[in-house]
C-alpha positions as CSV (number, residue, x, y, z in Angstrom):
1,M,0.0,0.0,0.0
2,K,1.3,3.5,-0.9
3,I,0.5,6.2,1.6
4,C,1.1,9.9,0.8
5,F,1.8,12.5,3.4
6,P,1.8,16.2,2.4
7,T,4.8,17.9,4.0
8,E,6.6,21.3,4.0
9,H,10.1,19.8,4.3
10,A,10.5,16.2,2.9
11,T,12.8,14.6,5.5
12,G,11.4,11.1,5.3
13,V,9.4,9.6,8.2
14,N,10.5,12.4,10.5
15,S,8.7,15.0,8.3
16,A,6.0,17.1,9.8
17,V,2.6,16.5,8.1
18,F,1.4,19.6,6.4
19,N,-1.9,21.2,7.3
20,H,-3.2,21.6,3.7
21,F,-3.0,19.2,0.8
22,G,-3.0,21.6,-2.1
23,S,-0.4,24.0,-0.8
24,A,2.1,21.4,0.6
25,P,5.5,21.9,-1.1
26,S,6.1,18.2,-1.2
27,F,4.7,14.8,-0.5
28,V,6.4,11.9,1.3
29,V,5.2,8.5,0.0
30,I,5.7,5.4,2.0
31,D,5.2,1.9,0.4
32,T,4.2,-0.2,3.4
33,D,4.9,-3.4,1.5
34,T,8.6,-2.5,0.8
35,N,9.2,0.2,3.4
36,E,10.5,2.4,0.5
37,V,10.3,6.1,1.1
38,G,9.9,8.5,-1.8
39,V,9.4,12.2,-2.3
40,I,7.2,14.0,-4.9
41,N,7.4,17.8,-5.4
42,N,4.0,19.4,-5.6
43,R,3.5,20.4,-9.2
44,D,0.2,22.2,-8.6
45,I,1.2,24.3,-5.6
46,H,0.2,27.7,-7.1
47,H,-3.4,26.7,-7.9
48,V,-6.3,29.0,-7.2
49,H,-8.0,28.0,-3.9
50,G,-10.6,25.4,-4.7
51,A,-9.0,24.5,-8.0
52,C,-6.5,21.9,-6.8
53,N,-5.7,19.1,-9.3
54,P,-4.6,16.3,-7.0
55,M,-3.1,14.1,-9.7
56,N,-1.2,17.0,-11.2
57,A,0.1,17.8,-7.7
58,L,1.2,14.2,-7.3
59,S,2.9,14.1,-10.7
60,G,0.5,11.3,-11.7
61,A,1.9,9.0,-9.0
62,K,-0.4,6.2,-7.8
63,V,-1.2,6.2,-4.1
64,D,-3.7,4.3,-2.1
65,A,-4.2,6.7,0.7
66,I,-3.4,10.3,1.9
67,V,-2.9,11.5,5.4
68,V,-3.2,15.3,5.8
69,G,-4.1,18.0,8.3
70,G,-6.8,19.5,6.0
71,I,-8.0,19.4,2.4
72,G,-10.5,21.3,0.2
73,A,-13.8,19.6,-0.8
74,G,-12.9,19.6,-4.5
75,A,-9.6,17.8,-4.0
76,L,-11.2,15.3,-1.5
77,S,-13.9,14.5,-4.0
78,K,-11.5,14.0,-6.9
79,L,-9.3,11.8,-4.8
80,N,-12.2,9.7,-3.5
81,Q,-13.5,9.3,-7.1
82,L,-10.1,7.8,-7.9
83,G,-10.5,5.3,-5.0
84,I,-8.0,7.1,-2.8
85,S,-8.9,7.3,0.9
86,V,-8.0,10.5,2.7
87,Y,-7.3,10.4,6.5
88,K,-7.0,13.2,9.1
89,A,-3.5,13.4,10.5
90,M,-3.7,13.1,14.3
91,A,0.0,13.4,15.1
92,P,2.8,15.8,14.0
93,T,5.0,13.4,12.0
94,V,4.7,11.0,9.1
95,A,6.0,8.1,11.3
96,E,3.5,8.7,14.1
97,N,0.6,9.0,11.7
98,L,1.7,5.9,9.8
99,S,1.7,4.0,13.0
100,L,-1.8,5.2,13.8
101,L,-3.0,4.3,10.3
102,K,-1.7,0.8,10.6
103,R,-3.7,0.5,13.9
104,D,-6.9,1.9,12.1
105,S,-6.7,4.9,14.4
106,L,-7.0,7.7,11.9
107,P,-10.4,9.1,10.9
108,V,-11.4,9.2,7.3
109,L,-12.0,12.8,6.2
110,T,-15.5,13.7,5.0
111,L,-16.7,16.6,2.9
112,Q,-18.2,18.2,6.1
113,Q,-14.6,18.4,7.5
114,C,-13.1,20.1,4.4
115,C,-11.6,23.5,4.2
116,G,-14.4,26.1,3.4
117,G,-12.0,28.8,2.2
118,H,-9.4,31.1,3.7
119,S,-10.8,34.6,3.3
120,D,-13.7,34.2,5.8
121,G,-11.8,32.1,8.3
122,G,-13.9,29.0,7.3
123,C,-10.8,26.8,7.1
124,A,-10.6,24.2,9.8
125,H,-6.8,24.0,9.6
126,H,-3.9,26.4,9.4
127,N,-1.2,27.2,6.7
């Protein structure tokens, strides 16, 4: 299983999980079958809020799940349509969240928990 973690600084499993999928500078990808750690630079970082293209951001990489602090409804919908589960990060680092995910202790994000925008303070996360 390939799990993607949006990060500001890609330093492997010690990376801090970023609070917003679309504006994360990079993604750390962990293959739980091989323990391989990869990095993808966000190719869609300068999108207009609400117009994130997740597959462009991930450079077309195939992942099975994403663990993030927050995400917009459009990106969540697009990812879910591709069969990608999105989970709410509950710990600061990739390693801690990976451990929680393996124990089925991370909640799946729903549209009701998505970022509503930044101009009116409707965003449930920071960054």
